[in-house]
N, CA, C and O atoms as a Tinker XYZ file with bonds, in Angstrom:
   436  protein
     1  N     -4.914000   12.570000   -1.042000    73     2
     2  CA    -6.220000   12.757000   -0.528000    64     1     3
     3  C     -7.011000   11.556000   -1.032000    63     2     4     5
     4  O     -7.017000   11.219000   -2.216000    81     3
     5  N     -7.707000   10.904000   -0.025000    73     3     6
     6  CA    -8.667000    9.857000   -0.347000    64     5     7
     7  C    -10.037000   10.382000   -0.143000    63     6     8     9
     8  O    -10.343000   11.260000    0.664000    81     7
     9  N    -10.887000    9.715000   -1.010000    73     7    10
    10  CA   -12.348000   10.152000   -1.094000    64     9    11
    11  C    -13.178000    8.854000   -0.712000    63    10    12    13
    12  O    -12.878000    7.780000   -1.234000    81    11
    13  N    -14.190000    8.946000    0.168000    73    11    14
    14  CA   -14.982000    7.749000    0.554000    64    13    15
    15  C    -16.369000    8.027000    0.070000    63    14    16    17
    16  O    -17.004000    9.037000    0.373000    81    15
    17  N    -16.817000    7.017000   -0.740000    73    15    18
    18  CA   -18.287000    7.051000   -1.173000    64    17    19
    19  C    -19.058000    6.142000   -0.206000    63    18    20    21
    20  O    -18.562000    5.104000    0.231000    81    19
    21  N    -20.294000    6.572000    0.115000    73    19    22
    22  CA   -21.111000    5.797000    1.044000    64    21    23
    23  C    -22.546000    5.846000    0.749000    63    22    24    25
    24  O    -23.067000    6.796000    0.164000    81    23
    25  N    -23.172000    4.821000    1.156000    73    23    26
    26  CA   -24.571000    4.665000    0.824000    64    25    27
    27  C    -25.199000    3.644000    1.880000    63    26    28    29
    28  O    -24.485000    2.869000    2.517000    81    27
    29  N    -26.544000    3.698000    2.016000    73    27    30
    30  CA   -27.148000    2.646000    2.957000    64    29    31
    31  C    -26.903000    1.384000    2.241000    63    30    32    33
    32  O    -26.767000    1.350000    1.019000    81    31
    33  N    -26.841000    0.215000    3.096000    73    31    34
    34  CA   -26.872000   -1.136000    2.583000    64    33    35
    35  C    -25.673000   -1.534000    1.604000    63    34    36    37
    36  O    -25.713000   -2.488000    0.827000    81    35
    37  N    -24.614000   -0.665000    1.760000    73    35    38
    38  CA   -23.352000   -1.046000    1.042000    64    37    39
    39  C    -22.227000   -0.682000    1.852000    63    38    40    41
    40  O    -22.286000    0.247000    2.657000    81    39
    41  N    -21.175000   -1.399000    1.664000    73    39    42
    42  CA   -19.858000   -0.898000    2.345000    64    41    43
    43  C    -19.402000    0.246000    1.646000    63    42    44    45
    44  O    -19.724000    0.466000    0.478000    81    43
    45  N    -18.528000    1.121000    2.439000    73    43    46
    46  CA   -17.974000    2.247000    1.868000    64    45    47
    47  C    -16.929000    1.900000    0.758000    63    46    48    49
    48  O    -16.281000    0.856000    0.823000    81    47
    49  N    -16.786000    2.753000   -0.213000    73    47    50
    50  CA   -15.788000    2.629000   -1.168000    64    49    51
    51  C    -14.770000    3.796000   -1.183000    63    50    52    53
    52  O    -15.152000    4.939000   -1.434000    81    51
    53  N    -13.449000    3.503000   -0.909000    73    51    54
    54  CA   -12.525000    4.564000   -0.777000    64    53    55
    55  C    -11.640000    4.516000   -1.981000    63    54    56    57
    56  O    -11.215000    3.440000   -2.402000    81    55
    57  N    -11.336000    5.730000   -2.577000    73    55    58
    58  CA   -10.530000    5.812000   -3.652000    64    57    59
    59  C     -9.482000    7.030000   -3.555000    63    58    60    61
    60  O     -9.645000    7.945000   -2.748000    81    59
    61  N     -8.387000    6.966000   -4.449000    73    59    62
    62  CA    -7.522000    8.011000   -4.371000    64    61    63
    63  C     -8.365000    9.216000   -5.023000    63    62    64    65
    64  O     -9.221000    9.023000   -5.886000    81    63
    65  N     -8.046000   10.410000   -4.542000    73    63    66
    66  CA    -8.684000   11.597000   -4.941000    64    65    67
    67  C     -8.844000   11.903000   -6.363000    63    66    68    69
    68  O     -9.930000   12.264000   -6.815000    81    67
    69  N     -7.689000   11.755000   -7.154000    73    67    70
    70  CA    -7.815000   12.090000   -8.607000    64    69    71
    71  C     -8.706000   11.105000   -9.445000    63    70    72    73
    72  O     -9.353000   11.479000  -10.424000    81    71
    73  N     -8.684000    9.818000   -8.981000    73    71    74
    74  CA    -9.643000    8.912000   -9.634000    64    73    75
    75  C    -11.073000    9.166000   -9.144000    63    74    76    77
    76  O    -12.011000    9.050000   -9.933000    81    75
    77  N    -11.266000    9.509000   -7.860000    73    75    78
    78  CA   -12.587000    9.688000   -7.350000    64    77    79
    79  C    -13.082000   10.993000   -8.138000    63    78    80    81
    80  O    -14.168000   10.932000   -8.713000    81    79
    81  N    -12.389000   12.075000   -8.182000    73    79    82
    82  CA   -12.736000   13.221000   -8.758000    64    81    83
    83  C    -13.183000   12.940000  -10.250000    63    82    84    85
    84  O    -14.236000   13.401000  -10.691000    81    83
    85  N    -12.406000   12.234000  -10.931000    73    83    86
    86  CA   -12.663000   11.884000  -12.392000    64    85    87
    87  C    -14.086000   11.056000  -12.465000    63    86    88    89
    88  O    -14.900000   11.287000  -13.359000    81    87
    89  N    -14.285000   10.170000  -11.543000    73    87    90
    90  CA   -15.578000    9.560000  -11.446000    64    89    91
    91  C    -16.790000   10.375000  -11.118000    63    90    92    93
    92  O    -17.888000   10.189000  -11.643000    81    91
    93  N    -16.528000   11.287000  -10.223000    73    91    94
    94  CA   -17.753000   12.229000   -9.857000    64    93    95
    95  C    -17.917000   13.142000  -10.973000    63    94    96    97
    96  O    -19.056000   13.551000  -11.199000    81    95
    97  N    -17.012000   13.501000  -11.662000    73    95    98
    98  CA   -17.132000   14.222000  -12.915000    64    97    99
    99  C    -18.083000   13.657000  -14.052000    63    98   100   101
   100  O    -18.958000   14.229000  -14.702000    81    99
   101  N    -17.633000   12.369000  -14.081000    73    99   102
   102  CA   -18.333000   11.515000  -15.194000    64   101   103
   103  C    -19.643000   11.272000  -14.823000    63   102   104   105
   104  O    -20.430000   10.955000  -15.715000    81   103
   105  N    -20.101000   11.374000  -13.475000    73   103   106
   106  CA   -21.541000   11.135000  -13.102000    64   105   107
   107  C    -22.258000   12.486000  -13.500000    63   106   108   109
   108  O    -23.486000   12.426000  -13.563000    81   107
   109  N    -21.751000   13.500000  -13.731000    73   107   110
   110  CA   -22.281000   14.787000  -14.178000    64   109   111
   111  C    -23.417000   15.413000  -13.256000    63   110   112   113
   112  O    -24.500000   15.799000  -13.697000    81   111
   113  N    -23.031000   15.465000  -11.913000    73   111   114
   114  CA   -23.943000   15.988000  -10.972000    64   113   115
   115  C    -23.204000   17.302000  -10.395000    63   114   116   117
   116  O    -23.394000   18.463000  -10.757000    81   115
   117  N    -22.317000   16.831000   -9.410000    73   115   118
   118  CA   -21.621000   18.028000   -8.674000    64   117   119
   119  C    -20.257000   17.370000   -8.629000    63   118   120   121
   120  O    -20.081000   16.152000   -8.587000    81   119
   121  N    -19.182000   18.416000   -8.644000    73   119   122
   122  CA   -17.885000   17.978000   -8.465000    64   121   123
   123  C    -17.239000   18.328000   -7.211000    63   122   124   125
   124  O    -16.035000   18.128000   -7.048000    81   123
   125  N    -18.002000   18.855000   -6.293000    73   123   126
   126  CA   -17.603000   19.248000   -5.005000    64   125   127
   127  C    -17.322000   18.067000   -4.092000    63   126   128   129
   128  O    -18.039000   17.068000   -4.151000    81   127
   129  N    -16.350000   18.147000   -3.292000    73   127   130
   130  CA   -16.089000   17.142000   -2.141000    64   129   131
   131  C    -15.995000   17.941000   -1.008000    63   130   132   133
   132  O    -15.203000   18.882000   -0.969000    81   131
   133  N    -16.801000   17.628000    0.011000    73   131   134
   134  CA   -17.883000   16.575000    0.013000    64   133   135
   135  C    -19.139000   16.918000   -0.979000    63   134   136   137
   136  O    -19.399000   18.013000   -1.479000    81   135
   137  N    -19.798000   15.767000   -1.115000    73   135   138
   138  CA   -20.960000   15.985000   -2.046000    64   137   139
   139  C    -21.859000   14.843000   -1.867000    63   138   140   141
   140  O    -21.612000   13.918000   -1.093000    81   139
   141  N    -22.912000   14.926000   -2.603000    73   139   142
   142  CA   -24.023000   13.789000   -2.566000    64   141   143
   143  C    -24.977000   13.881000   -3.656000    63   142   144   145
   144  O    -25.033000   14.877000   -4.378000    81   143
   145  N    -25.736000   12.860000   -3.793000    73   143   146
   146  CA   -26.645000   12.574000   -4.915000    64   145   147
   147  C    -27.862000   12.114000   -4.180000    63   146   148   149
   148  O    -27.785000   11.219000   -3.337000    81   147
   149  N    -28.999000   12.718000   -4.489000    73   147   150
   150  CA   -30.261000   12.223000   -3.848000    64   149   151
   151  C    -30.677000   10.831000   -4.312000    63   150   152   153
   152  O    -30.137000   10.375000   -5.320000    81   151
   153  N    -31.476000   10.211000   -3.743000    73   151   154
   154  CA   -31.865000    8.764000   -4.135000    64   153   155
   155  C    -32.557000    8.858000   -5.513000    63   154   156   157
   156  O    -32.444000    7.908000   -6.287000    81   155
   157  N    -33.257000    9.937000   -5.858000    73   155   158
   158  CA   -34.062000   10.163000   -7.165000    64   157   159
   159  C    -33.039000   10.260000   -8.221000    63   158   160   161
   160  O    -33.295000    9.754000   -9.314000    81   159
   161  N    -31.905000   10.854000   -8.025000    73   159   162
   162  CA   -30.817000   11.067000   -8.984000    64   161   163
   163  C    -29.787000   10.033000   -9.202000    63   162   164   165
   164  O    -28.971000   10.139000  -10.117000    81   163
   165  N    -29.804000    8.993000   -8.351000    73   163   166
   166  CA   -28.704000    8.075000   -8.494000    64   165   167
   167  C    -28.686000    7.404000   -9.823000    63   166   168   169
   168  O    -27.655000    7.206000  -10.466000    81   167
   169  N    -29.937000    7.052000  -10.213000    73   167   170
   170  CA   -29.973000    6.281000  -11.649000    64   169   171
   171  C    -29.481000    7.236000  -12.744000    63   170   172   173
   172  O    -28.784000    6.778000  -13.649000    81   171
   173  N    -29.764000    8.376000  -12.717000    73   171   174
   174  CA   -29.214000    9.298000  -13.704000    64   173   175
   175  C    -27.632000    9.328000  -13.668000    63   174   176   177
   176  O    -26.915000    9.232000  -14.664000    81   175
   177  N    -27.203000    9.475000  -12.365000    73   175   178
   178  CA   -25.754000    9.414000  -12.154000    64   177   179
   179  C    -25.105000    8.206000  -12.712000    63   178   180   181
   180  O    -24.082000    8.293000  -13.391000    81   179
   181  N    -25.651000    7.140000  -12.453000    73   179   182
   182  CA   -25.079000    5.800000  -12.893000    64   181   183
   183  C    -25.106000    5.665000  -14.321000    63   182   184   185
   184  O    -24.145000    5.101000  -14.845000    81   183
   185  N    -26.150000    6.134000  -15.121000    73   183   186
   186  CA   -26.216000    6.152000  -16.550000    64   185   187
   187  C    -25.124000    7.052000  -17.103000    63   186   188   189
   188  O    -24.395000    6.709000  -18.033000    81   187
   189  N    -25.051000    8.235000  -16.475000    73   187   190
   190  CA   -23.956000    9.122000  -17.063000    64   189   191
   191  C    -22.626000    8.519000  -16.806000    63   190   192   193
   192  O    -21.763000    8.647000  -17.674000    81   191
   193  N    -22.343000    7.828000  -15.633000    73   191   194
   194  CA   -21.131000    7.294000  -15.466000    64   193   195
   195  C    -20.686000    6.259000  -16.414000    63   194   196   197
   196  O    -19.574000    6.228000  -16.940000    81   195
   197  N    -21.775000    5.292000  -16.615000    73   195   198
   198  CA   -21.553000    4.283000  -17.550000    64   197   199
   199  C    -21.232000    4.719000  -19.056000    63   198   200   201
   200  O    -20.424000    4.169000  -19.804000    81   199
   201  N    -22.004000    5.781000  -19.329000    73   199   202
   202  CA   -22.000000    6.456000  -20.783000    64   201   203
   203  C    -20.418000    6.983000  -20.863000    63   202   204   205
   204  O    -19.724000    6.628000  -21.815000    81   203
   205  N    -19.940000    7.751000  -19.934000    73   203   206
   206  CA   -18.666000    8.367000  -19.924000    64   205   207
   207  C    -17.587000    7.292000  -19.793000    63   206   208   209
   208  O    -16.503000    7.507000  -20.334000    81   207
   209  N    -17.774000    6.223000  -19.163000    73   207   210
   210  CA   -16.773000    5.095000  -18.994000    64   209   211
   211  C    -16.635000    4.443000  -20.298000    63   210   212   213
   212  O    -15.540000    4.030000  -20.680000    81   211
   213  N    -17.845000    4.321000  -21.088000    73   211   214
   214  CA   -17.710000    3.676000  -22.431000    64   213   215
   215  C    -16.779000    4.561000  -23.312000    63   214   216   217
   216  O    -15.805000    4.118000  -23.920000    81   215
   217  N    -17.157000    5.766000  -23.313000    73   215   218
   218  CA   -16.248000    6.723000  -24.204000    64   217   219
   219  C    -14.780000    6.659000  -23.689000    63   218   220   221
   220  O    -13.892000    6.725000  -24.539000    81   219
   221  N    -14.425000    6.532000  -22.306000    73   219   222
   222  CA   -13.077000    6.466000  -21.933000    64   221   223
   223  C    -12.506000    5.204000  -22.399000    63   222   224   225
   224  O    -11.351000    5.173000  -22.822000    81   223
   225  N    -13.243000    4.163000  -22.349000    73   223   226
   226  CA   -12.761000    2.847000  -22.836000    64   225   227
   227  C    -12.376000    2.839000  -24.281000    63   226   228   229
   228  O    -11.307000    2.342000  -24.635000    81   227
   229  N    -13.210000    3.371000  -25.119000    73   227   230
   230  CA   -13.033000    3.570000  -26.611000    64   229   231
   231  C    -11.752000    4.368000  -26.756000    63   230   232   233
   232  O    -10.970000    3.959000  -27.614000    81   231
   233  N    -11.388000    5.513000  -26.009000    73   231   234
   234  CA   -10.319000    6.280000  -26.198000    64   233   235
   235  C     -8.967000    5.510000  -25.585000    63   234   236   237
   236  O     -7.827000    5.790000  -25.958000    81   235
   237  N     -9.241000    4.620000  -24.706000    73   235   238
   238  CA    -8.144000    3.785000  -24.256000    64   237   239
   239  C     -7.719000    2.887000  -25.227000    63   238   240   241
   240  O     -6.520000    2.702000  -25.440000    81   239
   241  N     -8.679000    2.264000  -25.887000    73   239   242
   242  CA    -8.411000    1.277000  -26.964000    64   241   243
   243  C     -7.769000    1.906000  -28.145000    63   242   244   245
   244  O     -6.952000    1.261000  -28.802000    81   243
   245  N     -8.093000    3.144000  -28.458000    73   243   246
   246  CA    -7.367000    3.715000  -29.627000    64   245   247
   247  C     -5.879000    4.137000  -29.200000    63   246   248   249
   248  O     -4.961000    4.127000  -30.020000    81   247
   249  N     -5.706000    4.506000  -27.873000    73   247   250
   250  CA    -4.398000    4.846000  -27.425000    64   249   251
   251  C     -3.582000    3.625000  -27.468000    63   250   252   253
   252  O     -2.458000    3.702000  -27.967000    81   251
   253  N     -4.024000    2.483000  -26.995000    73   251   254
   254  CA    -3.267000    1.270000  -27.012000    64   253   255
   255  C     -2.925000    0.814000  -28.351000    63   254   256   257
   256  O     -1.938000    0.096000  -28.511000    81   255
   257  N     -3.688000    1.186000  -29.368000    73   255   258
   258  CA    -3.434000    0.755000  -30.643000    64   257   259
   259  C     -2.321000    1.583000  -31.264000    63   258   260   261
   260  O     -1.712000    1.227000  -32.272000    81   259
   261  N     -2.110000    2.635000  -30.644000    73   259   262
   262  CA    -0.938000    3.668000  -31.252000    64   261   263
   263  C      0.264000    3.633000  -30.421000    63   262   264   265
   264  O      1.301000    4.175000  -30.802000    81   263
   265  N      0.163000    2.938000  -29.153000    73   263   266
   266  CA     1.376000    2.923000  -28.209000    64   265   267
   267  C      1.677000    1.618000  -27.826000    63   266   268   269
   268  O      0.843000    0.716000  -27.902000    81   267
   269  N      2.991000    1.433000  -27.356000    73   267   270
   270  CA     3.152000    0.115000  -26.614000    64   269   271
   271  C      3.286000    0.356000  -25.258000    63   270   272   273
   272  O      3.500000    1.500000  -24.856000    81   271
   273  N      3.171000   -0.711000  -24.406000    73   271   274
   274  CA     3.296000   -0.540000  -22.916000    64   273   275
   275  C      4.695000    0.085000  -22.673000    63   274   276   277
   276  O      5.653000   -0.296000  -23.346000    81   275
   277  N      4.817000    0.976000  -21.784000    73   275   278
   278  CA     6.015000    1.654000  -21.405000    64   277   279
   279  C      6.975000    0.646000  -20.642000    63   278   280   281
   280  O      6.509000    0.002000  -19.703000    81   279
   281  N      8.341000    0.486000  -21.028000    73   279   282
   282  CA     9.326000   -0.339000  -20.445000    64   281   283
   283  C      9.852000    0.304000  -19.125000    63   282   284   285
   284  O     10.541000    1.316000  -19.250000    81   283
   285  N      9.626000   -0.131000  -17.987000    73   283   286
   286  CA     9.970000    0.451000  -16.638000    64   285   287
   287  C     11.542000    0.781000  -16.597000    63   286   288   289
   288  O     12.010000    1.919000  -16.577000    81   287
   289  N     12.208000   -0.314000  -16.588000    73   287   290
   290  CA    13.571000   -0.136000  -16.203000    64   289   291
   291  C     14.420000   -0.755000  -17.403000    63   290   292   293
   292  O     15.520000   -1.237000  -17.130000    81   291
   293  N     14.030000   -0.763000  -18.524000    73   291   294
   294  CA    14.662000   -1.450000  -19.689000    64   293   295
   295  C     14.944000   -2.858000  -19.394000    63   294   296   297
   296  O     15.947000   -3.412000  -19.844000    81   295
   297  N     14.092000   -3.448000  -18.654000    73   295   298
   298  CA    14.137000   -4.830000  -18.285000    64   297   299
   299  C     12.941000   -5.391000  -19.073000    63   298   300   301
   300  O     11.831000   -4.870000  -18.968000    81   299
   301  N     13.169000   -6.460000  -19.867000    73   299   302
   302  CA    12.277000   -7.098000  -20.714000    64   301   303
   303  C     11.124000   -7.820000  -19.835000    63   302   304   305
   304  O     10.047000   -8.083000  -20.369000    81   303
   305  N     11.356000   -8.119000  -18.552000    73   303   306
   306  CA    10.377000   -8.787000  -17.785000    64   305   307
   307  C      9.505000   -7.819000  -16.981000    63   306   308   309
   308  O      8.459000   -8.206000  -16.458000    81   307
   309  N      9.938000   -6.564000  -16.886000    73   307   310
   310  CA     9.022000   -5.560000  -16.076000    64   309   311
   311  C      8.478000   -4.575000  -17.037000    63   310   312   313
   312  O      9.195000   -3.874000  -17.751000    81   311
   313  N      7.088000   -4.545000  -17.029000    73   311   314
   314  CA     6.336000   -3.565000  -17.951000    64   313   315
   315  C      5.468000   -2.904000  -16.957000    63   314   316   317
   316  O      4.956000   -3.489000  -16.003000    81   315
   317  N      5.319000   -1.536000  -17.260000    73   315   318
   318  CA     4.344000   -0.832000  -16.384000    64   317   319
   319  C      2.908000   -1.040000  -16.847000    63   318   320   321
   320  O      2.590000   -0.857000  -18.022000    81   319
   321  N      2.099000   -1.401000  -15.969000    73   319   322
   322  CA     0.667000   -1.776000  -16.416000    64   321   323
   323  C     -0.157000   -0.671000  -15.802000    63   322   324   325
   324  O     -0.095000   -0.434000  -14.596000    81   323
   325  N     -0.900000   -0.021000  -16.598000    73   323   326
   326  CA    -1.827000    1.038000  -16.036000    64   325   327
   327  C     -3.179000    0.471000  -16.033000    63   326   328   329
   328  O     -3.701000   -0.031000  -17.029000    81   327
   329  N     -3.798000    0.581000  -14.729000    73   327   330
   330  CA    -5.156000    0.144000  -14.385000    64   329   331
   331  C     -6.058000    1.234000  -14.929000    63   330   332   333
   332  O     -5.826000    2.402000  -14.619000    81   331
   333  N     -7.113000    0.912000  -15.754000    73   331   334
   334  CA    -7.944000    1.822000  -16.409000    64   333   335
   335  C     -8.990000    2.382000  -15.497000    63   334   336   337
   336  O     -9.326000    1.747000  -14.498000    81   335
   337  N     -9.493000    3.484000  -15.777000    73   335   338
   338  CA   -10.507000    3.956000  -14.980000    64   337   339
   339  C    -11.774000    3.259000  -14.883000    63   338   340   341
   340  O    -12.560000    3.324000  -13.938000    81   339
   341  N    -11.917000    2.488000  -16.105000    73   339   342
   342  CA   -13.126000    1.574000  -16.051000    64   341   343
   343  C    -13.036000    0.378000  -15.000000    63   342   344   345
   344  O    -14.064000    0.009000  -14.432000    81   343
   345  N    -11.962000   -0.152000  -14.772000    73   343   346
   346  CA   -11.653000   -1.073000  -13.743000    64   345   347
   347  C    -11.780000   -0.431000  -12.447000    63   346   348   349
   348  O    -12.433000   -0.984000  -11.561000    81   347
   349  N    -11.198000    0.718000  -12.255000    73   347   350
   350  CA   -11.369000    1.417000  -10.967000    64   349   351
   351  C    -12.650000    1.810000  -10.596000    63   350   352   353
   352  O    -12.900000    2.021000   -9.409000    81   351
   353  N    -13.605000    1.953000  -11.576000    73   351   354
   354  CA   -15.163000    2.469000  -11.353000    64   353   355
   355  C    -15.963000    1.289000  -10.815000    63   354   356   357
   356  O    -17.057000    1.490000  -10.286000    81   355
   357  N    -15.420000   -0.014000  -10.939000    73   355   358
   358  CA   -16.348000   -1.089000  -10.738000    64   357   359
   359  C    -16.897000   -1.075000   -9.240000    63   358   360   361
   360  O    -18.092000   -1.327000   -9.085000    81   359
   361  N    -16.206000   -0.832000   -8.270000    73   359   362
   362  CA   -16.751000   -0.754000   -6.845000    64   361   363
   363  C    -17.912000    0.380000   -6.682000    63   362   364   365
   364  O    -18.976000    0.205000   -6.087000    81   363
   365  N    -17.497000    1.564000   -7.324000    73   363   366
   366  CA   -18.506000    2.682000   -7.352000    64   365   367
   367  C    -19.748000    2.305000   -8.068000    63   366   368   369
   368  O    -20.844000    2.604000   -7.593000    81   367
   369  N    -19.633000    1.655000   -9.202000    73   367   370
   370  CA   -20.672000    1.143000   -9.939000    64   369   371
   371  C    -21.664000    0.287000   -9.082000    63   370   372   373
   372  O    -22.883000    0.462000   -9.070000    81   371
   373  N    -20.979000   -0.669000   -8.361000    73   371   374
   374  CA   -21.646000   -1.568000   -7.583000    64   373   375
   375  C    -22.496000   -0.874000   -6.543000    63   374   376   377
   376  O    -23.680000   -1.179000   -6.401000    81   375
   377  N    -21.899000    0.065000   -5.810000    73   375   378
   378  CA   -22.434000    1.031000   -4.797000    64   377   379
   379  C    -23.687000    1.706000   -5.372000    63   378   380   381
   380  O    -24.745000    1.704000   -4.744000    81   379
   381  N    -23.561000    2.248000   -6.504000    73   379   382
   382  CA   -24.558000    3.055000   -7.236000    64   381   383
   383  C    -25.751000    2.143000   -7.415000    63   382   384   385
   384  O    -26.871000    2.504000   -7.053000    81   383
   385  N    -25.511000    0.889000   -8.007000    73   383   386
   386  CA   -26.610000    0.094000   -8.223000    64   385   387
   387  C    -27.335000   -0.497000   -6.905000    63   386   388   389
   388  O    -28.540000   -0.746000   -6.938000    81   387
   389  N    -26.619000   -0.696000   -5.834000    73   387   390
   390  CA   -27.132000   -1.049000   -4.589000    64   389   391
   391  C    -27.987000    0.105000   -4.123000    63   390   392   393
   392  O    -29.123000   -0.115000   -3.704000    81   391
   393  N    -27.458000    1.407000   -4.181000    73   391   394
   394  CA   -28.375000    2.555000   -3.828000    64   393   395
   395  C    -29.578000    2.646000   -4.484000    63   394   396   397
   396  O    -30.602000    2.979000   -3.887000    81   395
   397  N    -29.549000    2.347000   -5.803000    73   395   398
   398  CA   -30.752000    2.282000   -6.528000    64   397   399
   399  C    -31.790000    1.223000   -6.048000    63   398   400   401
   400  O    -32.970000    1.543000   -5.904000    81   399
   401  N    -31.384000    0.072000   -5.825000    73   399   402
   402  CA   -32.273000   -1.046000   -5.462000    64   401   403
   403  C    -32.849000   -0.732000   -3.973000    63   402   404   405
   404  O    -33.905000   -1.271000   -3.641000    81   403
   405  N    -32.244000    0.036000   -3.171000    73   403   406
   406  CA   -32.700000    0.355000   -1.904000    64   405   407
   407  C    -33.272000    1.758000   -1.762000    63   406   408   409
   408  O    -33.741000    2.214000   -0.719000    81   407
   409  N    -33.186000    2.368000   -2.887000    73   407   410
   410  CA   -33.728000    3.711000   -2.938000    64   409   411
   411  C    -32.997000    4.720000   -1.870000    63   410   412   413
   412  O    -33.589000    5.334000   -0.982000    81   411
   413  N    -31.848000    4.757000   -2.090000    73   411   414
   414  CA   -30.839000    5.397000   -1.043000    64   413   415
   415  C    -30.071000    6.549000   -1.717000    63   414   416   417
   416  O    -29.914000    6.519000   -2.937000    81   415
   417  N    -29.611000    7.512000   -1.014000    73   415   418
   418  CA   -28.682000    8.471000   -1.436000    64   417   419
   419  C    -27.343000    7.937000   -1.648000    63   418   420   421
   420  O    -27.088000    6.775000   -1.331000    81   419
   421  N    -26.417000    8.758000   -2.195000    73   419   422
   422  CA   -25.038000    8.437000   -2.223000    64   421   423
   423  C    -24.226000    9.615000   -1.816000    63   422   424   425
   424  O    -24.449000   10.683000   -2.387000    81   423
   425  N    -23.298000    9.545000   -0.883000    73   423   426
   426  CA   -22.380000   10.589000   -0.462000    64   425   427
   427  C    -21.017000   10.332000   -0.700000    63   426   428   429
   428  O    -20.571000    9.196000   -0.857000    81   427
   429  N    -20.261000   11.494000   -0.733000    73   427   430
   430  CA   -18.799000   11.217000   -0.584000    64   429   431
   431  C    -18.115000   12.346000    0.008000    63   430   432   433
   432  O    -18.482000   13.499000   -0.218000    81   431
   433  N    -17.040000   12.034000    0.829000    73   431   434
   434  CA   -16.353000   12.955000    1.549000    64   433   435
   435  C    -14.783000   12.687000    1.555000    63   434   436
   436  O    -14.030000   13.443000    2.169000    81   435
């Protein structure tokens, strides 16, 4: 499943459903798909998302300190690289900031 976030004055942002669901949960408003945040609440959603991403980043750092990167095929040249949710959230954060600046809602479906 894909989830597409949209707002006025910004290109749509499409993500895989599991990542999108995690980010929606981190915004602490509604977890329903489709869903929306009013223009007045976008600032709070962004603050909640950034706060929860900071916690996730700290947890990731702790996990990296206790584990090594998984070896994919026992080949020394190939390592599995996991893209963090913090990196995956960048386009959504940009969309939320744009929505705040133009006083627009944010929707996802």
